[in-house]
C-alpha positions in Angstrom: 165.5 105.8 203.1 166.5 107.1 199.6 169.9 105.6 198.5 171.7 104.2 195.5 174.6 102.3 197.0 174.9 100.1 200.1 178.3 99.2 201.5 178.8 96.8 204.4 182.2 96.8 206.1 183.8 94.9 208.9 184.8 96.7 212.1 188.1 97.7 210.5 186.1 99.3 207.6 187.1 96.6 205.1 184.4 96.1 202.5 182.7 92.7 202.8 179.6 93.5 200.5 178.3 96.1 198.1 175.1 96.2 196.1 174.8 96.6 192.4 174.1 100.3 192.9 177.6 100.8 194.2 179.1 99.5 190.9 176.7 101.7 188.9 177.6 104.8 190.9 181.3 104.3 191.2 182.3 102.2 188.1 184.1 99.7 190.4 183.2 96.1 190.4 182.2 94.2 193.6 185.3 92.0 193.2 187.5 95.1 193.1 185.9 96.7 196.2 185.9 93.6 198.5 188.6 93.8 201.2 189.4 97.4 200.5 188.3 100.3 202.7 185.9 102.9 201.1 188.9 105.3 201.3 189.9 104.1 197.8 187.0 106.3 196.5 188.7 109.4 197.9 191.1 111.5 195.8 192.7 114.9 195.5 189.3 116.7 195.6 188.2 115.0 198.8 188.6 117.5 201.6 190.8 116.6 204.5 188.3 118.1 206.9 185.6 115.8 205.6 187.8 112.8 206.0 188.7 113.8 209.5 185.0 114.2 210.5 184.2 110.7 209.1 187.1 109.2 211.0 186.0 111.0 214.2 182.4 109.9 213.8 183.3 106.2 213.2 185.4 106.2 216.4 182.3 107.4 218.2 180.3 104.3 217.2 177.2 106.3 216.5 175.2 106.7 213.3 176.0 109.9 211.3 175.6 111.5 207.9 178.2 113.3 205.8 178.7 114.7 202.3 181.9 113.7 200.6 183.5 114.2 197.2 184.4 110.8 195.9 186.1 109.7 192.7 184.8 107.2 190.2 186.9 104.6 188.4 187.1 106.9 185.4 188.5 109.7 187.6 185.4 111.9 187.5 184.2 113.3 190.9 180.7 113.2 192.5 179.2 114.4 195.7 177.9 111.6 197.8 175.7 111.8 200.9 176.6 108.9 203.2 174.6 107.6 206.1 176.8 105.3 208.2 175.4 103.1 210.9 177.5 100.9 213.2 176.1 97.4 213.8 176.6 96.0 217.3 176.8 92.7 219.1 178.3 93.7 222.5 180.6 95.9 220.5 180.8 97.4 217.0 181.1 94.4 214.6 180.3 96.0 211.2 179.2 99.3 209.5 176.6 99.8 206.9 176.6 102.8 204.7 173.7 104.0 202.6 174.9 106.3 199.8 173.3 108.7 197.3 174.8 110.9 194.7 173.7 114.5 195.1 174.0 117.6 192.9 
């Protein structure tokens, strides 16, 4: 799997861990990201339809991929391909997202 950033969230999508690639890609520190949802990366150029598809797919508790426009700490935008996988133990307990900036 080709990726730059890895994000692990709890079942409520609150970030519990990110790798160094996340900080390099977004400009946000690990400490800043912890306990936030990845929605803090969204902004005025993030399409509502994309956000709705992500919410729908998370509720399905099945792996999926999506391309989203996110915003870095400095305000610049980037397209990000995300592969989100729910983790189970009798029910969804966490999500892991593998992310890569795309052109």
